[in-house]
N, C-alpha and C positions, 0 to 999 in steps of 0.2 A: 389094149392100153400099155403105155410105156411104163416099164418097172422103175419107180422112183424109189431111192434108198430111204430107209426109215429116218436116218438122221435129217435129211432134207425135209421130210413130211413133217417132222417134229419142229423143225425151224420155221416151216411155212405156218404151222399152227401157232407158233408164238408170235410171228409178224401179223398174223390175221387178228390175234386178240389184241396186239399192241395198237393196231391202226383203228380200232373201233372208235366211232363218234356217236353222239346222241342217244338215240333209243337202245342200240346196240351196247352201248357202254353201261346204261342204266339196266340193262338186263343181266349184267354181271356173269356172262356165260364162261363156263369151265369145260375146257376141252378134255374129255375123259379118254378118248381113243381116236387115232388116226391111222388110217391104212389105205391101201388102194382099194380094199374091199368096201370102205366108206368111213364115216366119222360118227362119234357118239359125243353128244354135248349136253351138259347139264345146265339148267337156268334155276337158281334159287328162288324159292316162293318170294313174291313181292307184292304187298298189298296194294301198291300203286297200280297194279294192272288189273285190278278187280273192278267189277261193275256192280256190286250188290253191297248193301249195307253190312252184311256179315263177313265181308272181305274174303269169300272163298270162290267166287264165279271169275274165272280169267275171261278177259275181253277176247273175242275171236281174232281181233286185229293183231293183238300180240302174238297169238299163235302162227298167223300167216307171216308176220314180219320174221319170226323165229325160223320158220321153215325155210323161207326165202334167203335168209343170212346163211343158214347151215348148208343149203344146197350150194351156195357160193364157196363155202369152205371145201366142201366136198369135190366140187370141180377144181379148184385150186390144188388140191392134193392129187387129183387123178390125171390130171391134163397138163403136159408140159408145154412151154412156149406160147401161153395165152398172154396177150398184151391187156385186153380188156374184156369184160364179159357183161352182159345185160340180160335181165330176165325177159324172155319173150312171152312166156305163158306160165301162169302158176295157177293150179288147181287145188284147193283144199277141200276135203271131206270131213265135216264135223261128225263124229260118230257118237258122241255122247256130251252132255254138259261137262264144262272143265271145272268141277266143284271140288276143291280140296285146298289144303294150306300146305301140301307136300312139294318138293321140287319137281320140275319137269324135266324129262329126257327127250331128246330128239336123236333119232338115227337117220342119217342120209347118205345116198351114195349115187355116183354118176354110173349109171349101167350101160350108157352107150355114148359114143361121140362121133362125130364126123369132123371134118376140117373146121367147119362154121358152126356147128350146133351141139350142144350137150344135153343130155336127157337125164333127168333125175327122179329118184322116188325117195319117200321117207316117211316116217311115222313119229307121233308124240304120244308120251304116256306119263302118268305120274310115278314118282319114285315108289318101288315096291309093287307096282301094277303093270308090269310089261304086256301082260296078257290082255289088258283092257285099254286098248288105244283110245286116246281122245280124239286124234285126228290122223288123217293120212294125206299126203300130198304128192303131186306130180309136177314137174316143171321142165320147160325147155329154156335154154340160154343161148344167146348169140355170142359166138366167140370171134375175137379179132386176133390175129397174129400178126407180129410186126418183128422190127429189128430188136426191141427190148421187151422181154417178158415182163409181167406184172411182178413176178417173183424177183427179178434183177432190179426193177424201179423201186421195190420196197426195201431190198438190201441197200441200194444206193441212198434212199431217202433216211435210212437209219444209220448211215455212215458204215455199213458192215462190209461193203465190197470194196 
């Protein structure tokens, strides 16, 4: 994979966070770490995402959406020159019930890429329980490369270029 300067990775993370809409904004994601080795993102506990009356059981769809989004960030960080990306396949293995009122952590990385496909893996756990994964995921993304990269387009959209 191409070596991307840390300053650019940090800027990509800021742009990614700033462009969030809908559910992703409601998740209030906090990027903890970005590197070519992967990303680490925290999602604060939100009772709106719970499906039980005690408000401790997170809906599986939230975990899936969270993984998909963080996989996108991992691709964005790891791969230069991508114009668009789309999820081709997303598999989530739910390893245990997501019962807690703690924040959630997601680690994701792009472990392989071709010109048109990116391969990702990741895991989710509650704060303080990294050894007790809630879920693991794997995904493949279709990549399109064009004259303007997604990074350049986002810079232009924010008036930074």
